[in-house]
N, C-alpha and C positions, 0 to 999 in steps of 0.2 A: 839400735841394730841398723848401720845403713843399709846391706844388703835386703834385708825385710822391707826398709822403706821403698826404696826402688821398686823393686816388686812387685808391693801393695799399690804404688802408685798407677805403675803399667796395667796392671790386670782392672783396678778400678775404673783406669780412662777407658776400656777396649770393653765394653759391657758384651757386647757383641759376637766375643771370640771367646771359643774354649780351650782355653789354656791346660797343655797337658803335661808340660816339662819345666825345669828353671833349674840352669845347673852353674856351677862355680867353674871357668876355665882359663887356660892362659898362665897355667900357674908352669913356673921353671923350677927343675931341682938341680939346676946346675949352680953351683957354688959362686957367688958374686958379693957385691959391697952392699947392697940393698937386698932386702926380702920386699918383692912387690905383694900387692894386692890382687886377687883374680882379679878377672871381668864376669859381670854377671849377665847370663843370660835367657832368656824364657821365646817358647814358642807356641803356637795355638794351633788345634787342627786345620782350621779353615786357612790360616796363612802357609802351612806347610800344603794343603793343598792345591794352592794358589802359586806357589813357586816351585812345584814340580810342575804344574802347567805350563807355567811361562818357559822352562827349560826344556819341556818337551818341545813346543813349539818353536823355542833357539834351534833344536837339536833338526827338525825337517827343512826349517831355510837352512841350515848349511848343508844338508844333503841336496837342496835344491827342489823341494817340496813345498808350494805355494800354500799353507793352510788356509790362505783366504781366497783359495780359488773357486769360481761356484761349481756347485756339483753338476750343471747342466753345461758345464762350459763348451766340450767338446758338440754338444748340439744346435752351437751358435753359429752363424755366419761366417763371423768374424774369427771363427776358431784358426787356431796354426798348427802347424807341425804335422806330424802324419797322423792325429785321431781326426782326420777330416773322415766324414760319412757319406762324401759325394759319390756316384756313381764311378766307376773303372772302366776304361778300354780295357777288353778281354783278347787278343788274340792268339786263336789255338792253332799250332802249323799242325800238319797230318801226320808227321811219323810223331809224334806226340800223345793220338788217341790211341786208349786201351781200351778191349773188346774183350765184355767179360761175358763166360759162358751161360750165366745167371743174374737173370735183371734183380731177384731178391739178395744178389750179395750184401750190398749195402746195409738191408734190412735185418742182418745177422745183429741179435745184442750183444754186445760187448764182453770181454772176460771177467769174469768175478775178480779178478787181479786191483783192476781200475776201482771197484768201491771199496774194496778190501783197503786199498789205499790212502780210498778218503777216509775210513774209518782210523787208520793208524795215522792220518797225517792231525786230524781232528785230537786223537789222543794224545801226540807228542804237545800240539798248540795247549791242551789243556793242561799238562806235565810243564811246560815252559812257562806258563802264566801263575802256575805254582808257586814255582819256582821264584817267579819275580817278585811274587807278592812277599814270600820270606825275607828277601833279600830286601824289600823295601822297610820292613820290619824288622831288622837285626841290627845289632847293638852300635853295628858298624857303618848303618848306613843315614842318609841326612838327616833322616827323623829323630836322631838322637847325637847327631853331631851339630853340638851348640854354633862351632864358628858357621854354619850353614843356615844359622836360622835370623828369623826376621827381627828379632830385637835381638843380638848376636853380642853386641860388645860395649855392655852397658859401665861406664866409669865408675868405681866404686871409690878412686883415688882422690878426687876433688874431696871429697866431705872430711872435714878435720878429725874427725875420731879415727877415720880409717887411718890418714894419715898418723896419727899419734900412734894406734895398735902396730903398722907398718916400721916405724920409728923404735918399737918396743922390741920388736921381732928381729930388726936388725943390731940392737946393742944385745939382745940375749945370745946372737950367732957367735957378736965378738969372744963375748965371754966364756961362754959353754961352748963355741965349735958347733958347724954348719951342721954334722949330721942328726943329731941331737935336737935342735933348733929345725930341721925342716921336717923332723917325726913328727915334733909338738905343733907345728903348723899344720902339717895333713891333718892330725887330729883335732883342732879348731875347725877346719876346713870342713869335715865331715859333722861333727857337730851343728856347724851354723846351716847346713845341708839338711840335716835331721829337722831342726826348729824353723826353718822354712817351712817343709811340709806341712808341719804339725801347724802350722799358724796362719797358710795361706789354704790349705786343702779347704775348708770350709766356704771358703769365695770363688770358689774356680766349678765350672760344670763337671767336670770328670776330675777321677784320682789323679792328685798332682805328683808325679814323678820328681822326687827334687836329687842332685847327686853333685859331686865332683868327678869332673871332664880333665882328666891327664892320662896322653898316650901311653908314659912307662907303666903307670899301675891302675890300666882303666877298669880292666874286671873287677878287681880287688876292691876298688873304691866304691867300685858299684855295689859290690857283697855289702860293703857296709853303710850305706846309705841308704838302701830301699830297704821296706820291710820285708820280710817273705812271702805274705802274698803277692806283693809286688815282683820278685823276683821271678816265683813260677808264673804269674800271667804275664809277663812283658817279656822276659828275659829266659822262658822252661831250661836252655840248655846251660846257661850260667848254674841255676838254680838246680838243677844235675849235678852239674860237676861241684856245686858246694856242699851239697848232700851226701856225696861219694867222699869227700875228701877225710 
């Protein structure tokens, strides 16, 4: 099997990587003269973290924030801008002086509203962090989008066996029609994804999620490819929908 050979080579060639997902993607359901092979994609935990860190740094740079600026930059003599800590000359106008009836007025404790506000800020920040974490793990995040992965577009068409298979599917479409052939095509890809998981799971350090990625039938294909345990572990919302159907 072409996909199995390519995937096994990538995994074996990177023993320091924890591969968590493999996908067949780039499938088009639009009727055409030929039925092309999908692309193969893999990703590891380390590659995902590295790509996310790179993206975060690029976003900081776009906003004008220099991520490489030393933490003590403002304390250095060559620091520029309004961050200088040098003494300022303050001129007081006589009419601007305010006289207080109590010398202890400035020592009064602040209202509890400030402390309550700080507590609320902490709660909101924690909630926002939880939501961001959920988004980062959702099915529609970069974690599960094959086109965003480090190994995202391994071409299977170059293999002679893959070319024969594609030609056979194209001939079948000409004889039996496009719709029934595409259904058989998807059925075959789902079977391939399941086979990849069974064959490669023992070679990976974490549970390998293997599936067919397609925008039009994304969630349905995921449910067909994954085990019930994988669905409930990685995509609990989809698992609940599947059970309620």
